[in-house]
N, C-alpha and C positions, 0 to 999 in steps of 0.2 A: 226765405231760407235758402241758403246756398247748398250746393250739392255736397259740400263737406260737412254740413250740419245734419244730413239725413241719417236716421237711425240705422245701425248696423244689424243686419239680419244674419243669424247663425243657424245653420241647419245641421242638426246632429243625425247621422245615419247609423243605425244599430247594425253592427256586423254579425252576420249569422255564421257560427262555426260548425264544422263537421263533427259528427259523432266520434267518440274515442275509438281508436283501433283496438280490436279484441286480440290480435296476435294470432299465432298458428298452433296453439295448444290443442284445439279441436282436431287438427290434422293428425297429430300424434295418437290421440285416442282412437280416431277412425282407422289409422294404420294398424294399431294393435288389434282392433276388432276384426279387420279383414284378415290379418295373419292368423288369429285364433280360429276363424271360420275355415280358413284354408287347411289348417292343421286338422280340424275336426273332420272335414270331408275327406282328407287323406286317410285318416284312421278308419273312417267308415268304409272307404274303398278297400283298404287292406283287409278289414274284417270280412268283407264280402268274398275274398279269395280263400278264406279258411273254411274247411268243411265244418258242418254243424257239430259233429261229434268231438271236435277239438275246441269248440268255443268254451266249454266248461273249464279247460285247463287255463285259458287266458283269463277267465273270470277269477279263478283261484289265485293267479299271480297278483291281480290287482287287490285282492283281499290280504295278501301277504305284507307284513311291515317292510318298509324300505330297507332297514338295516339287515333284516334276515335275508333279503334278496341279494344285497351287496356282499355280506360276509359269508353267505352259504347256508341258506335255510334248509328246512327238511326236504323241500322239493328241488333244491339246486343239485342237479345230477349230470349236467352236460354243458360245457362251456361253448359248444357250437350253436347253442340256441340263440336266436335273435332276441327272444324274450328271456331275460335272466330269471332263473329259478324254475324253468319249465322244460318240457321235452323239446327236441329239435324242431325248428320251425318247418312248417309245410312249404314255406316259400323257399325256392332253391337258393342255396348259398354256394357260389363258385369257389370260394376260398374258406372252407370250414376250418375252425381251430380245433386241433385234436385235444381231447380232454384226457387228463392224467389223474382224474379224481377216482376215488374208490368206488367201484360199481356197487349199486344198492340192490339188495334182494331182501325186502322186508319180511317175506314169509320165511325164508331160510334163516334170517337173523333172529326171528322170533323163536323158531325151533331151537336154535343154538343157545339162546338165552335161557330157554326152559331146561335144556340139558345141563347148563352150568348151575342153575338153581337146584336141580336134582342132586348134582355132585356136592353142592354146598350142604344140603340136608344130609347126605350120606356121610360127609366128613364130620359134621357136628354129632351125628349119632355114633360114629366110630370113636370120636374123642371122648364121648361120655360113657361108652361101654368098654372100650379097650383098656385093659389094666396098665399097659405101657403108656398110652397117650393121656389117660385120665389124670395122671399125676402131673402132667405138664400143661394142663388146661389153661392156667393163667398166662402161659407164654405163647399161646396159639391164638391169633386173631384172624377171623374170617370176615370178609366183606366183599360186596360187588362194586366194581369200579367201571368206568367207561371202557376200559380195556378188557375186562373180564373178571373172573373170580380170583381174588387175591388172598393168599395164605401167608401170614407173616409170623415168623418164629422170632420172638424178641428175647433179648438177654435179660438176666436178672443179676443183681449185684452179688448174690450168694450162689448163683447157678449160671455161670457163663457158658455159652455154647462152644467157644473155642478157647484154646490156651491163650494166655495173655500175650498180646502183640503178635500173634501168629495165626495161621490158617489150619492148625491141627484141630480136628474135630473132637470134642469131648464124647465119651461113650454114650451118654443119654441123648445128645444131639444126633448121634449116629442112629440110635434106635428110632427117633422120631422120623427122620428122613427115610429110613428103610421101610417104615410102616406106611408112609404116604406114597412112596414110589409106585407100587403096583396099581393104586387107584387111578393114576393119571393115564393108564393104558386103556381105560374104559371108554375114553372119548377121543375123537380124532383131533382135538385141539392141541396146539403146541403150547410151550411154556417159555416164559422169560424168567430168569433168576437174577436177582439184584442183591448185592451185598452193601451193607451200610455200617458205618462206624460212628462213634461219637466224635466230638471236636478235639479230643486230646491228641496232640501232635507228637511225633517222634522227636528225639533230641536234635536231629539234624533237619527238622522241618520237612519240606517237600523236595529237597534237593536230591535225595537218594530214595531209599525205600520209604514210602509214605502211606498215608491212609488210602490213597488211591489204589496202590498196588495191593494193600492188605484187603480192602473190600472186594476187589476183583478176585483175588486168590481164594477168599472165603466163599464167594459165589460159585467158583469153579469146584471147590471142595464139596459144596452142597450138591452140585451136579453129580459128582462122582459117587456120593453116597446114595443118591436117588437111583442111579443106574445099578449100583451094587444091590439095592433092594428089589430090583426087578423092573424098573421103568425102562422103556425102550429108549435107545440112544437118540433116535430121530425126533423125539419129543421136544428137545431143547431148541428153541428158536434164537435166543439171544442171551448172552451173559453180560451183566453190567456191574461195574464197580463204581459206586456213587459217593464214596468217601462219607463226609458228614454234611453233604449238601441238602439232603432231605431228612429232616429230623421229625420224629414223632412228637417230641416235646420241644417246641421252638423256644420256650422261655428258658429251658435248661439244656443247652446243646451237649452238656457233659453227662446227661442222665444215662443210666445203664440201658433203658429200653430203646434208646436210639441205635444201639448196636443190634442189628437184626438181619435176617435173611427174608427177602420177599419173593414168593413164588406166585406168578400170575398165569393162570390158565386163560390164554387169550381167546376172546370171542372171534367169530369169523370175520367181522368187520375190521377189527384191529389187525388181524393176520393178513388180510388183503391189503390193508394200507402199508404194512411193513414190506410186503412183497413188491408193491409199486415203488416205494421209496428206495428199495435196494435193487431195482431193475437196472440192467446194464445196457438197455437198448439205445442209450445216448452215444455209444461208441461202437465202432466196427473194428475188426482185426483183419489186416491184409494177409497175403500169403506168406510174408516174411515174419509174421507175428507182431508187427508194429500196430499200435493202437491208433486208429484214425477217428477223428471227431466227425460226427454226423452233422447235418445242417442244423438240426435242433440245438446241438451243443454249441456250435460255432456262432449262432445268433444270440447267445446269452451275452449281453453287454454288461460292462461295469464290474466284472469279476477279475480281480488282479491275479495273474499267474505267478507262482513263486519262481524266483530266480534259480538258474541251474546250480549256482554255487551256494545256495542258501541251505547249507547242511549244518547240523549241530551234533556234537559228540554227546552221546547219551552217557550219563554217569554209570559207573559200575554198580550193579545191584549189591545192596548191603543186606546182610542177614538181619531179620527183625531182632534177633537176640543181641545184636551189637548195640542197639539203642535201648537205654534203660528208662524206666518210668512210664512206659506207654501202656495204658489199660484198655486199648481198643479191642 
């Protein structure tokens, strides 16, 4: 047998492969774990700086719903707090944010609410016993609102409070207001007086004398009658003319009961809020009488300032009697 006829020997070698690569997902999970542990020990370190008597306030915050803390829950009383919704932090803050929220005095507010409830009961008793007010009982609505005690004197189709389309007070409306006036002197609370009309427009619309002027004039006329009845002039906090924007009967904006006068005996919390909103501490006045913006006012961004020449000529007032067909 020649060398060419020898059998061919084939050797097969099995290749051994490496295990599949698992990637780096475990590294991400491990990094998250380390970050969480670092945050945990940081929180524990911060809590160790807080006195024991203040730990209860922190626990209360974590029991508060998140939306209450963001939007201003019951415990949100100071923006300078590092912890939203609680008292100022015991950890020093070099750049505190000044809060302009209404100061809270729960005990005083509770006493104030009790006084308003007593006044409501006194008014209801007076309406039921007084011969003048008893006949107008269907036109007197009393309720408690978030602002205070609200007394609404509503119109009736056959017994309007004012002459048609004007702010001239009818005699029986004058009696109601003068009977109520002295009662408001019993409390230190201030009043707001709002005038409302129905949706019926004057013939010339809102270009001249409109429901806005009419509702404001009627609110001011009510103020004059209250003072004439014995109410102190300093009681009035604000006069509002709301036209037909706030209707009692929303389904029928032309209903007679939408024409009304609302007297609100403000609670202490609402009065404090109004005082803060009306505060003028955003401006200073120099020696020449010029108004100078403070830093707080100048830092307010995004508020467009009106142009110096942006003036508009106000239309000449038109007597309500000149427009026919208005039943407000």
